[in-house]
Each structure stands twice: as structure tokens, then as C-alpha cells.
C-alpha positions in Angstrom: -32.0 5.0 28.1 -30.6 1.5 27.2 -32.4 1.7 23.8 -30.6 4.9 22.9 -27.3 3.4 23.9 -28.0 0.3 21.7 -29.0 2.6 18.8 -25.8 4.6 19.2 -23.7 1.4 19.2 -25.5 0.1 16.1 -25.0 3.3 14.3 -21.3 3.4 15.1 -20.9 -0.3 14.0 -22.6 0.5 10.7 -20.2 3.4 10.2 -17.1 1.3 10.9 -18.3 -1.5 8.6 -18.2 1.0 5.8 -14.5 1.6 6.4 -13.5 -2.1 6.2 -12.0 -3.7 3.1 -10.7 -2.2 -0.1 -12.1 1.2 -0.7 -11.5 4.0 -3.2 -8.0 4.5 -1.8 -5.1 2.8 -0.1 -6.0 -0.1 2.1 -3.3 -1.6 4.3 -1.6 -2.1 7.7 2.0 -2.4 9.0 2.8 -5.3 6.7 1.8 -3.7 3.4 -1.3 -2.9 1.4 -3.1 -2.5 -1.9 -4.1 0.5 -4.0 -6.7 0.2 -6.8 -5.0 0.5 -10.2 -5.6 3.5 -12.3 -3.2 5.5 -14.5 -3.3 8.3 -11.9 -2.8 6.0 -9.0 0.1 4.3 -10.7 2.0 7.6 -11.0 1.7 8.4 -7.3 1.9 4.8 -5.8 5.5 5.1 -4.7 4.9 8.3 -2.7 1.6 7.1 -1.3 2.9 3.7 -0.2 6.1 5.3 1.3 4.0 7.7 3.4 1.8 4.9 4.6 4.7 2.7 5.6 6.5 5.6 7.3 3.8 5.6 9.9 5.2 2.3 11.1 8.9 3.2 10.7 9.3 1.2 7.5 9.9 1.7 3.8 7.6 0.7 1.0 8.5 -1.9 -1.7 6.1 -2.4 -4.6 5.5 -6.1 -5.0 3.1 -6.3 -7.9 1.3 -4.1 -10.5 -1.6 -5.4 -12.5 -2.2 -2.6 -14.9 -5.9 -3.3 -15.7 -9.0 -1.6 -14.3 -10.4 -3.5 -11.4 -7.0 -4.8 -10.3 -4.6 -3.6 -7.6 -1.0 -2.4 -7.0 0.4 -4.2 -4.0 3.2 -3.1 -1.8 5.0 -4.4 1.3 6.3 -2.4 4.3 9.9 -3.5 5.1 12.5 -2.5 7.6 15.8 -1.0 6.4 16.6 0.7 3.1 14.9 -0.4 -0.1 17.6 -1.2 -2.7 17.6 1.0 -5.7 17.8 -1.0 -9.0 20.8 0.2 -11.0 22.1 -0.7 -14.4 24.3 -3.8 -14.3 28.0 -3.2 -14.8 29.8 -5.6 -17.1 33.5 -5.9 -16.4 35.5 -7.3 -19.3 38.9 -8.7 -18.4 41.6 -9.2 -21.0 44.3 -11.8 -20.9 47.8 -10.7 -20.4 
């Protein structure tokens, strides 16, 4: 009976070892994560990262994109709203 239990534990350990590390999809935790770069993944990264961070009550902020095969898109999960980058306004003042 003990040998069957050990065999089951070994089998489950082997299955969980296959889930560790960067895989074919998003890998991350409550701090952030990485997504393997591909043109298709780059298009959906924002939505994918936002859904991942929403599990922890946070928002996603893309921190780096290395647009080459074999590299990754990194993101961080942060509290609060993520600022939206807007065009800079230039205010010119005249004398008088």
C-alpha cells in the first residue's frame, strides 16, 4: 500500500514540475510576470496582463518589451490606477 502512495506522490510531483518556470504562455505571480514575445502575444499583452493582475486586485503596467523571438514582455502588477500617457501640452505665454 505504501508503494502505491509513493508512486502517486512521485507522479504528482512530476506533473507539477512540468508547470514550473516560463512556459508557452504567461508566467507570473502577484508582483508581475512575463509573456514570451511574439507578434500575436504583443497585440494581446495588455489585456492578458490586466486579467492576470486583476486576480490580485491590481492593475498591470508593462515594464519592458524585447521584440525578438526568444525574449519576453515583462509587466508589473501595481495598486491604484495606471496613468495613461497623454500628449504633452505646451503653454506659451506672451509678455504684456
